[in-house]
Backbone bond lengths (Angstrom), bond angles and torsions (degrees), N, CA, C in turn:
res aa  C-N    CA-C-N  psi(-1)  N-CA   C-N-CA  omega(-1)  CA-C   N-CA-C  phi
1 M - - - 1.465 - - 1.529 109.10 -
2 S 1.318 115.25 135.33 1.458 119.17 -179.30 1.516 111.16 -67.57
3 T 1.330 114.47 146.60 1.459 119.60 174.09 1.517 110.38 -63.67
4 F 1.342 115.97 -29.32 1.459 120.68 -176.14 1.525 108.29 -106.45
5 E 1.319 116.40 82.32 1.446 120.10 -173.00 1.522 112.41 -79.10
6 T 1.289 117.75 -28.65 1.453 121.11 -179.00 1.513 109.64 -126.70
7 S 1.321 115.17 157.56 1.459 119.61 -177.58 1.518 111.90 -63.23
8 S 1.340 117.38 -27.71 1.458 119.74 -177.60 1.520 112.58 -70.49
9 D 1.340 117.15 -13.03 1.457 120.50 -179.71 1.524 112.63 -72.34
10 W 1.324 117.37 -18.90 1.456 119.50 -170.69 1.521 112.55 -77.38
11 T 1.329 114.17 130.15 1.460 123.05 170.45 1.520 106.57 -134.81
12 F 1.308 116.82 166.24 1.458 119.21 178.42 1.522 110.50 -63.59
13 E 1.321 116.92 -37.14 1.464 120.79 -179.51 1.524 110.70 -63.01
14 R 1.325 117.73 -42.09 1.464 120.61 179.73 1.527 111.44 -71.30
15 L 1.317 115.93 -36.28 1.460 119.35 178.42 1.519 111.20 -61.43
16 M 1.329 117.17 -39.44 1.458 121.83 -175.15 1.525 113.18 -97.22
17 A 1.329 118.04 3.13 1.471 120.92 -178.77 1.529 110.66 -57.84
18 P 1.346 117.72 144.85 1.470 127.11 7.27 1.531 114.48 -86.61
19 M 1.328 117.88 3.77 1.460 119.63 179.43 1.528 110.08 -75.93
20 T 1.304 116.60 140.61 1.456 120.20 177.36 1.523 110.16 -81.59
21 A 1.318 115.62 157.09 1.459 120.24 177.32 1.520 110.85 -60.40
22 Q 1.315 116.46 -37.92 1.464 120.49 179.77 1.525 110.79 -61.92
23 E 1.336 117.22 -43.84 1.466 120.89 178.54 1.522 110.89 -64.40
24 F 1.331 116.20 -41.84 1.460 120.26 -178.37 1.520 111.23 -60.81
25 F 1.314 116.97 -49.99 1.465 119.86 -176.44 1.527 112.21 -72.03
26 A 1.311 117.31 -26.77 1.464 120.07 179.54 1.524 111.93 -76.95
27 D 1.335 117.09 -37.83 1.464 119.76 -168.74 1.528 115.04 -113.54
28 Y 1.349 118.70 -20.51 1.460 119.39 -171.16 1.528 114.83 -125.18
29 Y 1.299 118.66 -38.78 1.461 120.94 -172.57 1.523 111.02 -57.75
30 K 1.319 114.94 121.88 1.468 123.81 -179.39 1.533 112.84 66.38
31 K 1.335 117.78 6.88 1.469 120.58 -174.86 1.523 112.93 -113.99
32 Q 1.340 117.58 -54.00 1.462 120.39 -173.10 1.524 110.63 -152.94
33 P 1.341 116.66 158.33 1.468 120.49 179.64 1.525 111.67 -66.83
34 L 1.330 114.37 157.67 1.462 121.43 179.77 1.520 109.06 -141.82
35 Y 1.330 116.60 131.00 1.466 122.26 176.71 1.518 109.09 -114.51
36 L 1.339 116.29 127.18 1.459 121.74 -179.72 1.526 109.67 -126.66
37 P 1.337 118.41 106.62 1.470 120.12 175.62 1.524 110.64 -69.25
38 G 1.336 116.26 152.81 1.461 120.09 -178.86 1.508 112.25 -146.82
39 E 1.335 116.39 173.68 1.451 121.59 178.00 1.524 110.32 -63.80
40 R 1.322 116.02 147.51 1.456 122.01 -171.00 1.532 113.33 -56.06
41 D 1.327 116.97 -41.74 1.461 120.11 -176.39 1.524 112.57 -98.29
42 R 1.299 116.30 21.93 1.464 121.36 -175.17 1.522 112.91 -57.23
43 F 1.328 117.02 -38.48 1.461 120.63 -175.73 1.528 112.33 -106.93
44 A 1.346 116.36 23.61 1.462 120.32 -177.25 1.525 112.50 -61.36
45 S 1.326 117.21 -31.64 1.468 119.97 179.87 1.521 112.28 -80.89
46 V 1.326 116.55 -10.82 1.464 120.78 -179.01 1.521 110.93 -89.54
47 M 1.345 116.50 -47.82 1.457 120.18 -176.87 1.522 109.71 -155.76
48 S 1.331 115.60 148.26 1.456 123.16 176.99 1.521 107.43 -160.75
49 F 1.335 117.27 172.69 1.461 119.75 175.93 1.527 110.43 -61.00
50 E 1.328 116.67 -37.06 1.462 120.27 179.77 1.524 111.12 -64.31
51 I 1.328 116.46 -41.83 1.464 120.02 179.68 1.522 110.50 -67.05
52 I 1.329 116.86 -42.70 1.471 119.92 178.62 1.519 110.43 -59.69
53 T 1.335 116.28 -46.78 1.461 120.34 -179.11 1.518 111.03 -59.51
54 A 1.335 116.47 -43.14 1.464 119.97 178.95 1.527 110.97 -63.11
55 L 1.323 117.04 -38.88 1.463 120.32 178.78 1.520 111.27 -65.52
56 L 1.321 116.94 -44.17 1.459 120.54 -176.71 1.525 112.15 -69.09
57 K 1.333 116.95 -23.30 1.463 119.92 177.30 1.525 111.56 -70.12
58 Q 1.323 116.71 -16.65 1.466 120.54 174.62 1.529 107.90 -83.31
59 T 1.315 115.84 69.66 1.465 121.44 -167.48 1.526 113.47 -61.83
60 A 1.331 117.21 -27.04 1.468 119.21 -179.30 1.520 112.39 -70.56
61 V 1.327 117.04 -14.12 1.466 121.20 -179.51 1.516 111.48 -77.54
62 W 1.342 117.35 -28.20 1.459 120.54 -164.88 1.521 112.50 -100.75
63 T 1.325 114.09 123.47 1.458 122.27 174.39 1.526 108.36 -122.07
64 T 1.311 115.63 176.04 1.467 119.71 179.21 1.522 112.24 -72.03
65 R 1.326 117.43 -1.57 1.464 120.04 174.67 1.521 111.06 -87.70
66 N 1.341 116.92 -45.49 1.470 118.41 -176.09 1.525 113.80 -99.80
67 L 1.318 118.11 -4.90 1.464 122.07 171.31 1.520 107.68 -123.24
68 Q 1.317 115.76 115.28 1.462 121.07 -179.23 1.521 110.35 -118.48
69 L 1.310 114.96 152.35 1.456 122.07 174.50 1.522 108.37 -120.31
70 V 1.324 115.88 137.87 1.463 121.39 -177.77 1.519 108.20 -129.03
71 M 1.322 116.66 125.78 1.459 121.36 -178.44 1.520 109.84 -119.81
72 D 1.316 116.11 109.40 1.463 121.54 176.20 1.529 111.58 50.54
73 K 1.330 115.35 56.27 1.467 124.75 175.65 1.532 114.09 74.19
74 R 1.332 116.66 8.87 1.469 119.77 178.26 1.523 109.33 -116.06
75 I 1.336 116.66 120.81 1.459 120.92 175.15 1.522 108.25 -74.84
76 L 1.330 116.09 120.91 1.453 119.72 -177.25 1.524 111.05 -65.41
77 E 1.315 115.33 145.35 1.456 121.10 176.68 1.528 109.28 -74.11
78 P 1.333 117.90 147.85 1.464 120.10 -178.71 1.525 113.82 -52.21
79 H 1.330 117.74 -38.28 1.461 119.59 -176.38 1.527 112.63 -65.63
80 E 1.333 117.42 -13.60 1.457 120.60 -178.16 1.526 112.76 -82.11
81 Y 1.345 117.42 -12.52 1.465 117.79 179.16 1.528 113.02 -148.95
82 E 1.323 117.63 16.04 1.458 119.79 179.32 1.519 110.36 -91.05
83 Q 1.336 115.03 164.42 1.449 119.96 175.77 1.521 109.81 -70.18
84 S 1.316 115.88 167.17 1.455 120.69 -177.68 1.520 110.42 -61.88
85 A 1.322 115.37 161.07 1.464 120.59 -175.24 1.520 112.36 -59.75
86 G 1.318 117.24 -25.81 1.458 120.15 -178.52 1.507 113.67 -73.67
87 A 1.336 117.09 -19.94 1.459 120.64 -177.97 1.521 110.02 -84.98
88 R 1.298 115.06 119.13 1.469 121.60 177.44 1.533 110.86 51.66
89 A 1.327 115.48 48.89 1.463 120.79 -173.33 1.523 113.00 -61.34
90 A 1.328 117.09 -26.87 1.463 119.56 -177.06 1.518 113.01 -83.54
91 A 1.335 117.48 -6.80 1.460 120.61 -176.68 1.522 110.77 -73.48
92 E 1.337 115.60 149.17 1.463 120.20 179.13 1.521 110.76 -66.43
93 H 1.346 116.32 -38.46 1.458 121.57 177.32 1.525 108.48 -124.84
94 A 1.333 115.97 138.43 1.461 120.59 -174.88 1.517 111.36 -74.02
95 W 1.319 115.47 150.49 1.449 121.19 172.03 1.523 109.85 -64.74
96 V 1.309 115.27 152.93 1.462 120.85 177.91 1.524 109.76 -80.11
97 D 1.313 116.85 135.15 1.464 122.75 169.61 1.526 106.49 -87.31
98 F 1.332 117.16 103.58 1.458 120.00 -173.02 1.524 112.59 -70.65
99 G 1.315 117.86 -19.83 1.457 119.69 172.58 1.519 110.86 -66.60
100 K 1.334 115.65 -45.11 1.465 119.96 176.98 1.528 110.68 -66.09
101 A 1.331 116.22 -41.30 1.462 119.82 -179.46 1.524 111.01 -61.67
102 E 1.326 116.84 -43.54 1.466 120.00 179.61 1.525 111.21 -62.68
103 A 1.326 116.93 -38.33 1.466 120.12 178.56 1.526 110.84 -61.57
104 W 1.322 116.79 -41.21 1.463 119.90 177.01 1.522 111.56 -65.73
105 L 1.332 116.59 -40.75 1.467 119.96 179.52 1.523 111.05 -63.11
106 R 1.306 117.32 -37.22 1.469 120.69 178.61 1.528 111.61 -65.95
107 Q 1.329 116.11 -24.78 1.466 120.18 177.38 1.527 112.15 -83.66
108 G 1.334 116.77 -7.39 1.461 119.99 178.63 1.505 115.26 111.33
109 A 1.328 117.67 6.65 1.462 119.93 179.29 1.523 110.67 -65.49
110 S 1.315 115.90 151.72 1.459 121.92 174.54 1.522 109.33 -92.29
111 L 1.324 115.22 146.86 1.460 122.29 178.69 1.519 108.92 -106.23
112 V 1.328 116.37 130.51 1.463 121.71 178.02 1.525 108.18 -122.80
113 L 1.326 115.91 121.86 1.461 121.62 175.05 1.522 108.00 -108.45
114 N 1.317 116.30 117.94 1.461 121.56 -175.74 1.528 111.69 -98.71
115 E 1.315 115.60 149.58 1.463 123.19 172.86 1.526 112.03 57.03
116 I 1.329 115.58 54.02 1.467 120.29 -178.02 1.527 112.24 -103.92
117 E 1.323 117.10 13.48 1.472 120.34 -170.98 1.526 114.28 -64.50
118 T 1.319 118.48 -14.16 1.474 119.48 178.60 1.523 112.55 -111.50
119 L 1.312 118.73 3.31 1.462 121.47 -171.65 1.522 113.23 -89.90
120 G 1.293 117.03 39.14 1.452 121.62 177.80 1.509 109.84 160.30
121 P 1.335 117.88 149.77 1.472 120.18 -176.63 1.518 113.52 -62.90
122 G 1.339 117.93 -38.14 1.459 119.94 179.18 1.510 112.14 -68.13
123 L 1.338 116.12 -44.66 1.464 120.70 177.43 1.523 110.83 -59.70
124 A 1.331 115.73 -45.18 1.462 120.29 -178.17 1.522 111.90 -67.43
125 A 1.337 116.52 -33.51 1.465 119.45 -178.60 1.521 111.49 -64.19
126 I 1.343 116.77 -44.92 1.466 119.75 179.33 1.526 110.11 -65.85
127 A 1.337 116.65 -40.95 1.464 119.85 177.88 1.520 110.68 -60.84
128 G 1.330 116.50 -40.06 1.456 119.95 178.41 1.513 112.58 -65.08
129 V 1.333 116.12 -39.41 1.464 120.80 178.34 1.523 110.45 -61.91
130 L 1.338 116.67 -49.27 1.464 120.48 -177.68 1.528 111.48 -72.75
131 G 1.331 117.29 -23.87 1.453 120.17 176.11 1.518 112.46 -68.20
132 K 1.331 115.96 -23.87 1.468 120.73 176.85 1.525 111.23 -93.81
133 T 1.326 116.03 -40.62 1.467 122.08 -179.63 1.525 108.13 -139.75
134 P 1.315 119.62 110.65 1.467 128.28 10.42 1.521 115.33 -79.48
135 G 1.338 118.22 -12.73 1.454 120.20 176.40 1.517 113.14 105.86
136 G 1.338 115.46 163.47 1.450 121.10 178.08 1.515 112.35 105.88
137 K 1.319 115.47 -161.74 1.460 122.50 178.57 1.526 109.12 -86.77
138 V 1.325 116.57 135.94 1.460 121.04 -175.97 1.522 109.60 -126.37
139 Q 1.321 115.91 126.21 1.460 122.33 174.98 1.512 108.87 -117.45
140 A 1.340 116.44 142.00 1.463 121.36 177.52 1.521 109.96 -118.33
141 N 1.325 116.04 137.70 1.455 122.91 176.74 1.524 109.44 -129.08
142 L 1.325 115.89 150.87 1.469 121.36 177.79 1.517 109.91 -115.98
143 Y 1.340 115.45 142.78 1.462 122.03 179.75 1.530 109.11 -128.11
144 Y 1.322 115.47 119.74 1.467 123.10 177.36 1.524 106.31 -115.34
145 S 1.319 117.17 117.90 1.463 119.70 -171.58 1.519 112.07 -138.39
146 H 1.332 114.97 165.02 1.457 123.02 -176.60 1.527 111.06 -115.28
147 R 1.322 114.63 155.55 1.458 120.03 173.81 1.535 109.97 -63.33
148 A 1.313 116.23 145.12 1.471 124.01 175.34 1.529 113.19 71.67
149 H 1.322 117.93 7.33 1.463 120.78 176.44 1.529 108.16 -131.99
150 Q 1.321 116.08 92.61 1.460 120.21 -179.20 1.519 109.85 -74.83
151 A 1.317 116.49 130.91 1.465 120.32 -177.51 1.524 111.50 -77.35
152 F 1.323 116.48 -58.93 1.459 120.11 -173.24 1.523 111.16 -117.12
153 D 1.318 114.73 138.30 1.458 121.27 178.17 1.531 109.05 -71.48
154 V 1.317 115.71 172.52 1.461 119.89 178.82 1.529 109.23 -57.68
155 H 1.335 116.09 135.04 1.459 121.31 -175.44 1.522 109.01 -162.39
156 F 1.316 116.22 172.50 1.459 120.98 169.77 1.526 107.95 -122.30
157 D 1.315 116.38 157.46 1.460 121.45 178.10 1.523 110.28 -105.73
158 A 1.323 115.21 150.92 1.461 120.95 178.83 1.524 111.32 -91.61
159 H 1.308 116.32 20.80 1.464 122.60 177.48 1.523 107.70 -149.56
160 D 1.308 117.06 159.41 1.458 120.81 174.23 1.526 109.37 -69.29
161 V 1.329 115.86 156.77 1.466 121.54 -179.47 1.527 109.68 -130.43
162 F 1.325 115.56 128.21 1.459 122.31 165.95 1.526 105.69 -110.76
163 A 1.325 118.01 108.33 1.462 122.04 -176.30 1.522 110.31 -104.15
164 L 1.338 116.41 128.87 1.455 123.46 -179.61 1.523 108.60 -111.96
165 Q 1.325 117.71 118.79 1.454 120.49 178.58 1.528 109.02 -82.23
166 I 1.329 115.73 124.48 1.461 121.78 -174.38 1.521 111.74 -100.63
167 S 1.331 116.76 -49.29 1.462 121.39 -176.67 1.520 109.34 -146.76
168 G 1.342 116.29 148.83 1.453 120.20 -178.96 1.518 111.70 72.11
169 E 1.325 114.59 -170.30 1.460 120.05 -178.89 1.528 110.20 -128.90
170 K 1.312 115.50 145.22 1.459 120.76 -178.83 1.520 109.45 -138.14
171 R 1.319 115.28 132.10 1.463 121.69 179.84 1.527 109.50 -92.80
172 W 1.312 115.12 117.92 1.465 121.52 177.67 1.522 109.11 -100.29
173 R 1.310 115.51 126.93 1.457 122.00 173.77 1.521 107.79 -111.44
174 I 1.310 115.37 119.91 1.460 121.00 -176.84 1.518 109.02 -112.20
175 Y 1.322 115.16 126.49 1.456 121.80 -177.11 1.529 109.72 -104.76
176 Q 1.287 116.25 -164.19 1.456 120.73 -176.67 1.528 111.52 -74.32
177 R 1.309 114.77 163.30 1.464 121.45 178.68 1.515 108.56 -94.20
178 H 1.331 116.03 116.90 1.462 119.49 -178.61 1.526 111.03 -90.99
179 F 1.318 116.24 -45.94 1.463 121.10 178.86 1.527 109.30 -110.39
180 V 1.310 116.43 139.05 1.457 121.47 172.87 1.525 108.02 -98.60
181 D 1.322 115.61 123.24 1.466 122.47 178.46 1.532 113.20 55.76
182 P 1.341 118.46 54.51 1.468 119.26 172.11 1.526 109.71 -66.25
183 I 1.316 116.78 160.86 1.464 121.33 -179.85 1.525 109.47 -127.01
184 E 1.337 115.33 169.81 1.462 120.79 179.02 1.529 108.74 -75.58
185 H 1.304 115.71 85.32 1.465 122.10 -177.96 1.524 107.51 -148.63
186 P 1.342 118.00 147.16 1.464 120.23 -179.78 1.525 114.51 -52.69
187 V 1.324 117.71 -28.94 1.469 119.92 177.92 1.523 110.70 -54.96
188 F 1.331 116.43 -34.60 1.463 121.26 -178.45 1.529 112.76 -105.21
189 K 1.345 117.18 -26.42 1.464 120.11 -172.28 1.519 113.72 -88.82
190 Q 1.323 118.37 -17.17 1.458 120.35 -174.86 1.527 113.04 -106.17
191 L 1.321 117.14 22.35 1.460 121.10 176.37 1.521 109.24 -76.47
192 D 1.323 116.55 142.15 1.462 119.08 -174.12 1.532 112.00 -92.32
193 R 1.334 114.63 175.03 1.463 122.26 -176.69 1.525 111.28 -59.46
194 Q 1.322 116.80 -39.08 1.459 120.68 -179.64 1.525 110.82 -61.52
195 F 1.327 116.74 -41.10 1.465 120.46 178.19 1.520 110.46 -63.10
196 H 1.331 116.62 -45.63 1.466 120.37 -177.69 1.527 111.24 -60.75
197 Y 1.318 116.65 -45.47 1.462 119.33 -178.19 1.528 111.51 -68.09
198 A 1.313 116.44 -31.18 1.461 119.57 -179.46 1.524 112.16 -76.37
199 N 1.337 117.17 -20.27 1.465 119.93 -172.26 1.523 115.03 -119.86
200 K 1.321 118.45 1.45 1.461 119.87 -177.44 1.524 112.75 -71.13
201 G 1.319 116.83 -21.72 1.457 119.81 177.89 1.515 112.64 71.58
202 A 1.310 115.62 -167.05 1.463 121.48 -178.26 1.522 110.58 -79.62
203 M 1.338 115.48 152.54 1.459 119.61 177.00 1.522 109.25 -71.34
204 E 1.330 116.38 129.13 1.460 121.32 -178.27 1.523 112.86 -100.90
205 T 1.330 116.80 -32.24 1.462 120.84 -176.45 1.521 109.41 -145.08
206 E 1.329 116.06 142.58 1.461 121.89 173.47 1.525 108.03 -133.74
207 V 1.323 115.95 123.59 1.462 121.87 -174.81 1.521 109.06 -133.68
208 V 1.329 116.75 136.01 1.460 121.55 172.45 1.526 107.66 -98.60
209 M 1.313 115.26 111.05 1.462 121.33 -178.73 1.522 110.02 -81.52
210 K 1.333 116.02 130.93 1.459 122.96 177.64 1.524 109.05 -118.24
211 P 1.341 117.52 162.34 1.465 119.20 -178.58 1.525 112.18 -51.33
212 G 1.312 116.05 131.76 1.459 121.70 -178.56 1.511 114.09 95.46
213 D 1.340 116.97 -9.98 1.465 120.76 -179.86 1.529 110.82 -83.98
214 L 1.319 114.55 156.44 1.467 121.65 177.48 1.517 108.74 -133.85
215 I 1.306 115.74 141.35 1.458 120.51 173.35 1.527 108.66 -129.78
216 Y 1.323 115.48 136.46 1.465 121.81 175.34 1.513 108.13 -109.91
217 L 1.330 115.38 129.89 1.459 120.86 -178.26 1.522 109.13 -130.12
218 P 1.330 117.76 112.98 1.468 119.02 176.96 1.527 110.88 -65.27
219 S 1.302 117.02 155.50 1.458 121.05 178.74 1.525 110.31 -59.41
220 G 1.337 114.95 149.83 1.457 120.29 175.09 1.511 115.62 93.73
221 F 1.340 118.24 -14.43 1.463 120.41 178.95 1.528 109.84 -82.49
222 Y 1.317 115.93 125.49 1.455 119.48 174.84 1.523 109.88 -67.46
223 H 1.349 116.50 142.78 1.457 120.64 -179.97 1.527 109.94 -160.97
224 E 1.313 115.09 164.29 1.456 123.07 170.79 1.522 107.40 -150.12
225 A 1.341 116.24 155.03 1.465 121.00 -177.00 1.523 109.18 -131.79
226 L 1.336 116.08 130.70 1.458 122.06 -177.48 1.527 109.48 -124.48
227 T 1.332 116.34 131.74 1.457 121.37 -178.90 1.519 110.31 -72.58
228 E 1.331 116.31 128.63 1.464 122.76 -177.87 1.523 112.26 -94.97
229 T 1.317 117.65 -26.07 1.455 122.67 -179.50 1.527 109.14 -107.30
230 D 1.336 116.63 178.64 1.464 119.12 -178.47 1.525 111.22 -56.31
231 L 1.338 116.31 -42.05 1.456 121.66 -179.00 1.522 109.67 -135.25
232 S 1.307 116.02 154.27 1.465 120.94 176.16 1.523 109.20 -144.97
233 I 1.323 114.95 141.79 1.466 120.97 172.60 1.517 107.77 -129.27
234 H 1.300 116.16 129.18 1.457 119.13 168.76 1.523 109.43 -140.77
235 V 1.322 114.85 152.91 1.461 122.44 179.47 1.519 108.05 -116.73
236 T 1.319 116.16 132.50 1.465 120.09 176.34 1.522 109.84 -110.80
237 Y 1.313 114.81 140.36 1.464 122.12 171.53 1.521 107.16 -112.50
238 N 1.329 114.84 129.84 1.459 120.37 -172.80 1.529 110.21 -122.22
239 P 1.329 117.92 88.21 1.463 119.94 178.93 1.522 111.66 -78.68
240 S 1.307 115.85 143.19 1.466 120.81 175.16 1.520 108.62 -135.12
241 S 1.314 116.32 137.81 1.459 121.68 -178.62 1.522 109.75 -119.89
242 M 1.307 116.59 169.46 1.454 120.66 178.14 1.524 110.35 -66.83
243 V 1.331 115.73 147.43 1.463 121.72 -179.82 1.525 109.05 -125.26
244 G 1.317 115.31 177.57 1.457 120.03 -177.99 1.516 113.58 -56.99
245 L 1.337 117.40 -34.60 1.458 120.04 179.36 1.523 111.98 -62.66
246 D 1.330 116.89 -27.45 1.463 119.70 177.90 1.526 111.54 -68.03
247 V 1.326 116.66 -24.71 1.466 119.80 176.06 1.526 109.76 -64.18
248 I 1.340 115.84 -34.69 1.467 119.49 178.33 1.524 110.09 -62.38
249 S 1.336 116.54 -40.99 1.466 119.97 177.46 1.521 110.86 -62.88
250 A 1.337 116.41 -40.97 1.464 120.14 178.15 1.524 111.10 -65.91
251 L 1.332 116.19 -38.85 1.464 120.20 177.01 1.526 110.93 -62.98
252 Y 1.314 116.58 -38.44 1.463 120.85 178.36 1.526 110.48 -59.37
253 E 1.336 115.75 -46.22 1.462 119.61 -179.49 1.524 110.95 -62.72
254 A 1.331 116.67 -39.09 1.464 120.18 179.42 1.526 111.24 -71.48
255 A 1.340 116.86 -37.69 1.466 120.99 -175.90 1.521 112.70 -70.14
256 I 1.323 117.42 -21.14 1.465 120.45 179.08 1.528 111.15 -55.34
257 H 1.309 116.89 -30.79 1.464 121.27 -174.88 1.535 112.78 -84.02
258 D 1.328 117.33 -1.67 1.467 121.21 179.22 1.529 108.12 -107.66
259 E 1.331 116.87 122.34 1.462 120.46 -174.15 1.519 112.99 -62.48
260 L 1.344 117.84 -26.07 1.459 119.59 -179.87 1.527 111.15 -59.54
261 F 1.321 116.79 -35.31 1.462 120.57 -178.69 1.526 112.22 -78.89
262 R 1.328 116.75 -12.97 1.463 119.97 -179.88 1.525 112.13 -96.33
263 Q 1.320 116.81 -7.70 1.459 120.34 -178.27 1.526 110.98 -79.61
264 A 1.339 115.38 148.62 1.461 120.45 177.96 1.524 110.14 -65.78
265 L 1.315 116.33 144.43 1.459 120.79 178.58 1.530 110.00 -76.08
266 P 1.332 118.39 141.56 1.473 121.49 177.72 1.532 110.69 -60.85
267 Q 1.311 115.55 138.35 1.460 120.59 178.95 1.534 109.88 -115.34
268 D 1.320 114.94 148.96 1.469 122.02 175.92 1.529 112.68 60.02
269 D 1.322 116.95 25.88 1.464 120.67 177.36 1.522 107.24 -148.23
270 D 1.324 115.74 95.14 1.462 120.33 -174.89 1.522 112.61 -62.54
271 A 1.325 116.22 -36.00 1.461 119.53 -178.23 1.532 110.88 -65.61
272 K 1.342 115.71 -45.15 1.466 119.17 179.48 1.533 111.38 -67.09
273 L 1.331 116.63 -36.63 1.465 119.67 178.14 1.521 110.46 -63.97
274 A 1.343 115.98 -43.48 1.464 119.76 178.82 1.526 110.59 -62.38
275 Q 1.340 115.71 -39.50 1.464 119.88 179.17 1.530 110.70 -64.57
276 R 1.348 115.80 -42.13 1.460 119.49 179.80 1.528 110.76 -64.62
277 L 1.314 117.09 -43.81 1.466 120.61 179.72 1.520 111.03 -61.68
278 A 1.325 116.24 -38.23 1.465 119.66 177.15 1.526 110.45 -63.57
279 G 1.337 115.66 -39.62 1.455 119.32 177.92 1.520 112.21 -65.45
280 L 1.335 116.31 -41.23 1.465 120.30 177.90 1.521 110.97 -64.33
281 H 1.333 115.50 -39.99 1.462 120.09 178.03 1.527 110.40 -59.46
282 G 1.315 115.87 -44.52 1.458 119.60 179.62 1.518 112.24 -64.20
283 K 1.348 115.79 -40.12 1.460 119.89 179.21 1.530 111.38 -64.31
284 F 1.339 115.62 -41.61 1.466 119.10 177.64 1.528 110.14 -58.93
285 G 1.317 115.99 -41.25 1.458 119.68 178.67 1.520 112.12 -61.79
286 E 1.353 115.42 -40.58 1.466 119.37 178.39 1.527 111.11 -63.07
287 I 1.340 115.26 -43.32 1.469 119.31 -177.82 1.518 111.20 -64.36
288 I 1.332 116.24 -46.75 1.458 119.58 -173.07 1.527 111.84 -70.07
289 R 1.335 116.69 -20.37 1.470 120.10 177.13 1.529 112.68 -92.53
290 D 1.312 115.84 -7.69 1.465 120.27 -178.15 1.532 109.74 -70.52
291 P 1.335 119.04 124.93 1.469 121.10 179.72 1.528 113.02 -56.35
292 H 1.336 117.39 -32.14 1.458 119.96 178.96 1.526 110.79 -66.30
293 F 1.338 116.39 -38.19 1.462 119.41 177.21 1.521 110.45 -66.80
294 V 1.320 117.05 -41.05 1.465 120.79 178.59 1.523 110.14 -61.04
295 D 1.330 116.86 -42.33 1.467 120.41 177.85 1.528 110.79 -63.80
296 Y 1.335 116.42 -40.81 1.461 121.06 177.89 1.527 110.69 -61.92
297 L 1.328 116.26 -43.36 1.456 120.43 179.97 1.527 110.80 -64.28
298 K 1.321 117.32 -40.35 1.461 120.90 177.59 1.526 111.05 -61.58
299 Q 1.332 115.74 -38.28 1.462 119.65 178.70 1.525 110.60 -65.87
300 V 1.330 116.43 -43.02 1.464 120.73 178.16 1.525 110.39 -61.09
301 M 1.324 116.91 -41.98 1.458 120.96 179.01 1.525 111.17 -63.90
302 A 1.329 116.74 -40.75 1.463 120.62 -179.69 1.520 111.58 -65.95
303 E 1.333 116.46 -30.05 1.462 120.98 -178.27 1.524 112.36 -93.97
304 Y 1.333 116.74 5.03 1.462 120.43 -178.65 1.528 109.13 -79.56
305 T 1.312 115.35 78.87 1.455 121.68 -179.48 1.513 107.92 -157.71
306 Y 1.323 116.85 163.18 1.455 120.15 174.88 1.525 108.46 -79.93
307 A 1.316 116.95 127.44 1.459 121.38 -178.20 1.525 109.36 -84.78
308 H 1.328 116.19 90.72 1.460 120.87 178.19 1.527 108.47 -96.16
309 N 1.321 115.77 77.82 1.455 119.81 179.87 1.523 110.36 -72.18
310 E 1.316 115.65 147.77 1.454 120.99 -178.02 1.520 110.24 -120.63
311 I 1.321 114.94 158.32 1.454 121.26 174.30 1.520 107.86 -135.81
312 S 1.307 116.42 138.34 1.460 121.59 179.41 1.521 109.30 -119.26
313 L 1.320 115.09 132.88 1.460 121.02 179.28 1.526 109.99 -113.09
314 P 1.328 119.97 150.54 1.471 125.33 -1.52 1.519 112.08 -76.29
315 I 1.312 115.73 156.20 1.459 121.47 175.83 1.523 107.56 -90.12
316 S 1.314 116.32 116.76 1.464 120.74 -171.07 1.517 113.40 -77.44
317 D 1.332 116.65 -34.58 1.466 119.69 -177.34 1.520 109.99 -82.49
318 K 1.313 116.31 105.29 1.457 120.72 -179.77 1.525 110.09 -82.68
319 P 1.321 117.49 145.96 1.473 119.11 177.70 1.520 110.58 -65.20
320 E 1.315 114.57 148.76 1.459 118.90 179.85 1.524 110.51 -67.43
321 T 1.305 115.54 141.84 1.459 121.49 179.10 1.521 109.22 -102.02
322 K 1.321 115.84 123.61 1.460 119.91 179.61 1.526 110.02 -82.48
323 T 1.307 115.45 139.63 1.465 120.33 178.86 1.517 110.75 -114.13
């Protein structure tokens, strides 16, 4: 029986046990990878074959956007496993043809389910824990893969990763860190395979993940994962928090109310342009030191999360009826 029988049992301390939160944030968070072995059924309440099957039976949930298939390092195109054009033609993303998807899986394709952090109490519990500590927006993805068919080539992520091994075994190879704190931007996301292979550096760590194990990988570390057993399932949680660039967005919103920022820039006069830029620089300094702006920024940071509102039925409080 799992130690974590219900979703309410999950806390950050239990997720990272036996390491303390203080040790994690002092020595590993945003700094270096961490591998934590665990009991085999540790994540049984989070994900299992039974839970996956139940999720996939909700066929109206799955489109070619949130269900992807990957065959030997190639992400399949939507037309290779979507329903015919007549089905849900007005939808932005086509429904998945599960007959086609199953055929690909039988050939060894990997299954990726994106944004599943609310699709079950166990999944949501871990997302809630990480949404508070370390905090921010949290997305969860599932990876179901086969031996001898690697899904993704060596790469780095623009977000931290907490990976939970659910079933089977997977060999993680972690290489050097090329970028520190990359973000979701084309500068980092559109690098090609040649760049990755030229910059991944030497392998620093190799770990075989078994059911119940957890690995933490800060953003920017090159890595690849290979299935060691016939099948493997792991779930990743990817928290993202506000960064310094977000302050620029907040400054933009504040600067809208100052007419100096709305005026046209001087043209064909370098001296006047330099003077204007100096004035803008000074104004930015005034805004960023303003206690009201600091309070506004704190509010934005506190609200930087996915709003997963819930409703419970029946609703006992009936609206008043006017007579």
